[in-house]
N, C-alpha and C positions, 0 to 999 in steps of 0.2 A: 476182327479182334476176338480174343478168346474169352469165353464166359468162365469166370474164375470163382470157385468156391473155396473158402478157407475153413478147414475142419479144426475146431477148437476156438471157442470164444473166451479166451483168457489172455494172460499177459503175453504168452508166446504168440498167440494170434495177433495181438496188437503189433508186435515187432515185425511179423511177417507181412501184415497189411501195410505197414510203413514202407518196408522195402519194395513191395509191389507197387505202391503209389509212387515211389521214387523212380522206378522203371517206367511207369506209365507217364510220368511228367516229362521224361526225356523223349519218349516216343509212345504215342497212344497204342496200348497193347491189349487192354482188358476192358471187359464190362464186368463190374464187380457184382456178382449175384448175391453174395451175403456169406454169413457164417453158419456152419453146422455145429451142433453140440447135443450130446445125449442128455445133459442135465435138464431136469424138469423146469427149472427156473430160467433156462436159456433157450426155450423152444419157440419163443415168440418175442417180438419187440425189436429194438434197434441196438446195435453194438458197433462202435466206431463209425457211426453214421450209415451202417449197412443193415439190411434185414437179418434177423435171426430165423433160420429156416428149419430148426429142429434137427432130428437125426438125419444121417445121410440118406436113409430110405425115404423119410418124409420129404426131404429136399428133392430127391429124384422124381417124386410124384408131381412136384410143382414146376420143375424146370423142363424146358424143351431144348432140343438140339444138343450139340456136343458140350460136355461139361469138363473143364479142366480143374484139378484140385491140388491143393497142397495141405498136408496134415501138420498143423501147428500145435501138437500136443506134446508136452515135455516128458511125460512118462513113456519111455521107449517101448515097453511091451504093449501098452495101450495104443501107441501110435501104429505099431505093426498090425494090430487087430483092426484098427479103423481103416488103414490103407487096404487091407484085404477086403473089407466090406465095400469100400468105394470102388475098387477095381472089379468086384463082382457085378456092380451096377453098370460097368462099361465106362466109368469115368477115367480120364487120362491124367497121369501125374504131370504136374507143372513144376519146373525148377525155378526158384526165385533167388537171384543173386543181386544184392544191393549194388547200384552203379559205382559206389565208392571202392569196391573191392578190386585190387590188382590181381590178375590171374597170370601166372608165369607160363611159359611154353610147356607143353606136354601134360598139363593138368587134365585129369579125367574126372567128370562130375556126373553122378548117376541121377536118374529121373526122380523128381519129387524132393530134391534136397534144397535146403534153405541155407544161405550164407549171408550173415548180417553185416551191417555197416562197419567199415574200417577193418574187417578181417583181411588177412593176407594169405593167398594160396601160392606156395612156392613150387618151383619147377618139378614136374613129373609126380606131384602128389596125386593119389588116387582116392577119390571120395565116392562112397557107395550110394545106394538108393535111399531116399527118405532120411538123410542125415540132417541133423541140426548143428550148424556151425554158427555160434552166436557172435555178437558184436565184439570187435577188438581181439579176436583170436588170431593166432598164427599157426599155419599148417605147413610143416617143414618139407623140404625137398624129399622126394621118394618115399614119403610116408603113405600109409594106407589106413583109411577109415572105413570100417565095415558098414554094411547096410544097417540102418536104424540106430546107429551110434549117435552120440551127442557130445559136443564140446561147449561148455558154458562160457559166459563172457570172460575174456582175458586168458582163456586156456592156451597152453603152448604145447603143440605136438612137434617134437624135434625131428630132425632129419632121419628118415628111414625107420621111424617108430611106427608101431602098429596098434590101432584101436580096433578091437574085435567087434563082431556082430552084436549090436545092442548094447555095447559098452558105453560108459559115462565118465566124463571128466568134469569135475566141479569147477566153479569159478576160480580162475588163476591157478588151476592145477597144471602141472608140467610132467610130460613124459620125456625122459632122457633119450638121446639118440639111440636108435636100434633096439629100443626096449618095447616089449609087447604088453598091452593090457588086454586080457583075454575076453572072450565072448561073455556078455552080460556082467562083466566086472565093473566095479565102481571105484574111481579115484576121487578122494574127497577134495573139497575146496582148499586151495593153497598147498596141496600135497605135491611132493616131488618124487616121482617114480624112478628110482635109480636101478631097480631090479624088476623083473617081470612080475605082473600081478596075475595070478591064476584065474582062469575062467570062473565066473560066478562069485568071486571074492570081492571084499571091500577093503581098501587100503587108505590110510590117512597118515598125515604127518610129513615131516621133512628130516631125514628121508622117509618115504612112505613105508609103513608096516601094515601087514594084513591083520585086520581086527575081526574079520568074519570070513570064514572059508566054507564053501559048499562041500558037503560030505557025500 
């Protein structure tokens, strides 16, 4: 069984832990080492019934053998930084997909990605590394989700749509077919992107309009 560490002792971490437990209940897969977190208040104690191990560096000093990790931190930029730190320690990225998720033929899923309960992955969708696809999302056929992107609960990525590296879709946000939300862009909750959202921009509303643009 794999020794699993979850980075991020917060709400996202709870969801990832739940999915990992669902996997483990079907077929024993993990020994749950605990949670890592940089916050001073979360460096020791218990969270979700598991030990708090401190920072990834502190945890590495305590753990022996191969360590598999998933980064459950909602801030996409911070998640990318934490993944880099974990990989520099030699930790191996683990992909966590809740057993309730139907996966169509031709779907590609990168290492370290989380897919929550009742999400749907349609045919030939390509999902990058360390992506967060939360509960109840639908990822359309031939769509592309870049590394370190995130789709919040209820998000809808339509067929052949593109979510760029580090981009974010808020709860119940929708990207129309063949539309691109650029790298590090943000689409607000309940927003409907009928037109491309430029890299680094924030768009809200229905139809979505850019309210912040990177200069």
